[in-house]
N, C-alpha and C positions, 0 to 999 in steps of 0.2 A: 750260260747262267752263272752268276757270281756265287761263290760259296758263302754261306751264312757267316756273319761275323760273331765270334765267340765273345760274350760279355762276361768278364771275370767277376764283376760285381753282382751278377745275378744270384748266385748262391747266398751271398751276404744279405742281399735285399730280401730274399725268401726267408732267411733265418730271422731277420728283424720283423718282417711281417707276421710270421708265426708267433714270435715272442709278444708282439703288441696285441695280437688277437687274444692270446691267452691271458695277457694282463687285463684286457678289457673284461674278460669273463670272470677273473678272480680278484678284481680290485676291491671287493667287499669281503675278501677272505684273507687268509693268513700268509699265503705263499704266492710267488710268481716264478715263472720259468724264464731263464735268461741263459743263452748259450748252453742249453741242454742240462742245466742244473737248477734246482729249486732253492730260492733264497727267501728268508723271512722278509715281509714287507714292513710291518709295524715294529718300530724300535730297533731297526737294523740299518747300518750304514754300508753293509757289504754289497747291497744292490746298486748297480751302476745308475747314476742319476740320468744318464742318457735314455734309459728305458722310459722314464716318465715323459720326456720331451720328444720322443721319437715319432709320435703320431698324433695328429690333431683330433682323431676320434676320441682318444682318452680324455682330452681336455673338454671336448664338447659334451661327452657323456657325463662328466663330473662337474660341469659348469665352472670350469677353471678358465679364468681370463689369461691369455698368453702373456700379458704385461704384468699383471698383479699376482699371478698364481704363485710365483716364487716367494712374494712377500707373505701371503697367507700361509704357505708351507713353513716358512721360517718362524712366523708367529706361533703356529701350532706346535712346532718342535720346541720352542723356547718357553711355552706356556707353563710347564712344571716349575721352571726356574722363576718365572714371573710371579706365580702363585706363592712360591716359597719366600721370595724377597718382599712381596707385598704383604704377606701375613706377618713376616718378621718386623717390617717397618711400621705398618699401620697398627698391628697388635701391640708392638712396643710403645708406640705413641699413646695408645689408649691406656696401656698399663701405667705409663709414667704420669698420666693425667687423671688417674682414678685413685682417689684417696682410700686408704685402708678402711674397710667397713661399708663401702659404697657399692656392694654387689648384692643382688637379691639373695636373701637367706644366708648371708655370708657367715654370721656368727654360729648358726646351726652347723654349717659345713665345717668350720674351724673346730668347733667342739667335737664333732664326730671324728675328724681326722686325728685330733689329739687323743681322743679316747681310744682309737684303734692303736695308736703308738704305745698306749699304756696297757694294752691287752684286752680292751673291751671291744672285740670284733663284733659281738652281738650286743645290742642295746639291752639295758636292764632297768628296772624301776628305780626312779630317783625321787627324792622329796623336794628338791629345790625347784624353783620356778623361774621363768623368764617373762618378759612383758608380753610375748606372744603365747606362751604356755603358762598362764597364770591360774591354773586350776589343778585338780588332781588328775592322775592317770598319765603323768609324765614319765618318759624314759630317756636314757642318755648313757653317759659313761664318766669315768674319772678324768678330770682336766687339771693340769698343773696350775698352780697359783699365778705363775707369770703370764699364762694365757688368759686367765680370768681378768687379771689387771690390765692386760693389753686390750682386751675387748671393751672393758669399761672406760679405758682412757680414750679410745677412738669412737666410742658410741656417741652419735650426735642426733639420734632420733630416726636415722635412715632405716635400720633393720631392727625390728622389735624382738628378734630372737636372742638378744643379749640377756645374760642372766641377771636376776635381781640379787644384789649382794646380800641383802638382809635375809634371804631365804636359804643361803648356803649353810650346810651342816658339815663341820670339820671333825675329823677323827684323829687328829694328831699328825697327819701327813701334810705335806706342802701342796695342798690342792683339795678339791672337793668334787662330788658328783654334780654334774650339770646336765640340764635337759636339752634335747635336740630332736624332738619327735619328728619334725618334717624332714630331717636328714637321716634318721635312724634306719629307715628302710633301705638305704643305699649300701651296697656291698663294698668292701675295700677295693675291688677292681675299678669301681666308678671313680675312685680318687687315686688311681695308680701313679700318675706323674706327680701330683701334689703330695701324695704320701711319701714318695721318695725324697722330696724336698724337706718335709718335716722330719724325716728320719735323719737326713744329713745334718739339719740344724741341731737336732738333739744329740747326735754323735759328736759334733764339733763344738757344742756349747754356744751356738749362735743365739743372739737375742731374738725375741719373738718377731720384731720388725724385720730383721735380716732373714729369718726363716720364712716369714710371710712372703717377702719379695723373691726369695730363692724358689719357693714353690710356684709362684706365678711365672717366673722365668722358665722353669722346667716345663710347665704346661704350655707356654708359648712355643718352646722348641719342639715339643711333641706335635702340637697343632700344625706347625710349619712343615715338619717332615711328613706327617700323614696327609696333609693337603697336597703336597707336591707328588707323593706317591699315587694318590687318588687320581689326579689329573694325568699323570704319566700312564696309568693303566687304560685310559680311555682311548679306544680306537678312532673315535670321532667326537665332535662337539667339545673339544678341549677348550677352545677359546671361550665359548659361551659358559661352560661350567666353571672355568677359571674366574671369569668375571663375576659369576654368582658367588663363588667362595670369597672373593675379595670385596663383596658388598660390606660397607661399614656396619650394617646391622648385624652381619654374621660375626664380625671381629670385635665389636665394641666391648663385649664381655666374654663371650664364649671362646675366644682365642687364648685367653690367659687366666681367667678367673678361677679362684679356689671354689669349685663347684662341681657337682656331678654332671652338670650340663656340658661342661667344656670337653671332657674326654668322650662323653657320649656322642656329641655332635661330630667330632673328628672320626670316631669309629663308624658311625652311620654313613658318613660321606664315603669312607673307604669301602664299606659293604656295598653301597649303591654302585660305585664305579666297578667293583669286581664283578658284581652280578651282570651289569650291562655288558661288560667285555665278554663274558662267557656266552652271551646270546649272539655275538657277532664274530668271535674268533675261536678257533680250536684252543682248548686249554688242556694242560697236563694233569696227571694224578696229583702231583705236588701242589699245583694251583688249587685243586679241589680240597686238599687237606688244609691249605692256608685259609680258604674261604670258609670251611667248616669251623676252624678256630676263631675266625672273625665273628661268625654267627654266635658262637658261645660267648665271646667277649661282649658283644652288643647286648645280649640278654643279661649278662652279669652287670653291665653298666646301668641300664634302665630297661626293665622288662616290658615297659609299655611299647617299645619299638620292636619287640620280639617277633610280631607277625611278619616283618620284612624277611625274616629268615626262611619263611615258607616259599619265597620266590626261588630259592636255590633248588627246590625239588623239580622245577621246570628245566633246569640247565641240562641234565643228561638227554632229555628229549630234544632240546635245541641243538645240542652237540651232534646227535644222530642225524638231524636234518642237514647240518653243515657237512658231515661226512658223506651223506648220500649225494649232496650237490657236488662235492669235490670229485667223487667217483664218476658221476655223470659227465663231468668235464674231462675225464680221462686222466686225472693225475692223483687219484685216490690213494694208490699204494705208496707213492712217494710222500704225499702229505701225511698219511697215517704214520709212516715210519719216523718222520721228523717231529710230529706233534704229539707223540704218545697217544695216538688216537685209538679209540675202541671201534672196531669194525661195525658198520651200520646194521649188519645182519645179526648182531648179538642182541638178544632181548634186553629190555630195560632192567628187568629184575636181576639180570646177570651182569649188568654194567657196574664195574668197580666204582666209577664216579658216582653213580646213584647211591651205592651203599655208603660211600664216604660222606656224602652230603646228608643222607638220611640219618646216619649215626651222629653227625654234628648237630642236626636239628633235635634228635632225641636227647642228646646230652644237654642242649639248651633248655628243652622242656623239662628234663629231669631237674636241672638246677633251679628253674623257675618254681617248680612244685616244692622243692626242699626249702628254698629261701622264703617263699610265701608262708610255709608252715612255721618256719623259725621266727618270722616277723609279723605274723598275722594276729598276734594277741594284743596289739595296741593300735591306736589311730594316730594319724599325722598331726591333727590339730584338735585336741580334746576340748579346747575352749569353744570351738564351733560345733563339733559333733562328738559326743561321747562314744566310747567303745560299745556300750549297750545299745545306743541308738543306731550306730552303724551296723551292728549285727542284725537288729530288727529290720533295717532297711534292706539289707542284703537278702534276708529270708523272704521278705515281702516281694522283692524284685523278681524272685524266682517262682513265686507261687500266687501272688495277688494281681489280677489284671488291672485293678484300679491303681495300684502302686506303679505298675509298668506304664500306664497311661500318664500318670502324674509326672513320672520321671521324664518321659518323652516330651511332655509339654514344657517342662523346665529346661531341657536341653534345647528344644526348638526356640524357646523365647530367648535364651542366652545367645544362640547363633544369630537370630534376627536382629537383636539389639547390639551385637558385637560386644557383649558385656565382658569387661576385664576385671582383674583383681583390683579391688579398691576403686573401681570405676575411673581409672586414669584415662583421660581423653586420648593421649598419644597411643597408649597401649590398645585402646578400643579401635582407633583408626587403623593400626597395623593389623589387628585381628580381622577387621572387615576386609582389608586388602588381601590378606592370606586366604580368606574364604572365596573372594572373587577369583583369585588366581587358581584355586583348587577347582572351582566350577569351570574355569576356562580349560583346565586340563581335561575334565570330564567331557566337555563339549568337543574338544579336539579329538579325543579317542572315539567318541560316538561318530563324528563326521568321517574319520578315516575308516571306521568299520562299515558305515553305510555305503561309502564309495568303494569298498573292497580294495582299499589301497595298500593294505598290510600284507606282508608275508606272514605265514602262520606263527612262526616262533616270535616275531616281533609283536604280533597281535597279542599273543599270550603275555609277553613282557609288559606291554602297555596296559592291558586290562588288569593284570596282576598288580601292577604299581598303583593304578587308580583305586582298586578295591581295598588294597592294604592301607593306602594313605588315608582314605576316608574312614576305614575301620579303626585305625589307630587314633585318629582325632576324636571319633565318637566314643571310643573307650576312655579317652582322657576326660571327656565331659561326664561320663557315667561315674568314673572314679572320683571326680570332684563333687558330684551330687551325693555320693556315698559318704565322703569323709570331710567335706569342707562347707557344704551348703546348709545353712540353718533351715529348720523345719518350716518356718513361715515365709521363706524366700520363694518368689515366683519364677526365678530364673537361676540357673547354675552359677555359683560364685567361684572365683579363683582362677579363671582361665587367663593365661599370659601368652603373649605372642611368641616368646622364646620356645614354647613347646612345638610350634610349627617348623622352626628353622631346620632341624635335622632332616626333614623330608624334602627340602628345596632342591637338592641336587638330583635326586631320583625323579621328582616331578618335572624338572627341567629337561632331563634326558628323554623322558616320555613325551613331553610336548614337542621337542625338536624333531623326534622321529615321526610323530603324527603330522606335523606341518610339512616335513619333507615328503612324506608319503602322499599327502593330499596334493601337494604341488606337482609331484611327478604324475599322479593320476590325472589331474586336470590338463596336463600338457599332452596327453596321449590322444 
């Protein structure tokens, strides 16, 4: 009987088989085992590319075409750079073709920023009026004469927030107090990039026009960087979210405009991507600290998007589920050591990540309460709704069932009619489209839940996203009913499609996860 032939390649084949099996198990987590060592999967080039192509099972499980799979991988890896270049080029084109003064509420924002540079961090009562604020109850700050002249020079009827020169009261200084009620509620953080541009212009004695463009350019650079970082943080759906961020509707104004909306949109995009990553990948303590800081910054930009910060409280629970799954696969100790992981047997109330994120949310809520106290003594548009009327509406909304019913009817009528500010047809069309897309998100989440296609943590993410998104939009309608809608109006006035835009990335991620889960469930 012949002696068995010894195959020297057998141990190597066994090693590759073991590595591929472990890769298949952990392809949706953070690490993979190769030659006895753990390597990061996302964002690392240390992992040998041969591991990805070593077994057809990995390709079939992840729906990767053997011919086009490399192209998709390359596009995904390059997507942060594509978003950065696209934002810079398209945003720069829009900036070059947008004349000064042709941004919504631009002069109110300019007056607000100039007032901050002159020390008026908090708005105060002023006697002057604008075409939008042409009654009593106006608030604002001190604005240099060169900026008053600049706004009057470029005013062509687009933005009625420009000051009426005949109402200005001079006290011997080279400037006057100017109203900016609809921008006075914004904190300096909401204008951080533009504020730096105005301070640079003031320090170097630049003309108002040069300072104006400097502030726009700085905002464009910040939008570019934050957009690229946001896409880079995504463990999946980079291409889809990158294309959403590059939509001209997103970049037309909010990529560069001197407005609180610009920095707010960029920060909400960053928050959305950071939260999504934490539901799919192990994150460190430093990451949680950064996430808590972003939450506070979002609330300081525009507190209406503050409810999104509550999603972070689900992250420690999701992280525990990831740790449990990793230990079930037999690599928990190594993963935990490399990922700064909290052991899954530690209770949530003792998890440092929970405390960090809870403190961040508490700071955000504390800031919100303080800022609303400091700015709650005036209204944004006294011409439409006076402070006394707004206070009466607020009290009745909390105590009178008839007022609550009336407010709900006005909100519902505005939604059904897709009513926009000044009844602009294009704005109404986009608002209607936004509502259709939000309803589509809700249907997708419901379908995935009915089919039980979700893993628990992703179910929590998708339902939390849906509830928070609808809640934020409804809060916008209530705020507009309180401060902008005349008494005799049958529907809420003042809604604009730009208020929906910061929610698009989070809703896109939610929808993609739902559709993927439904498709996987139907294939079983």
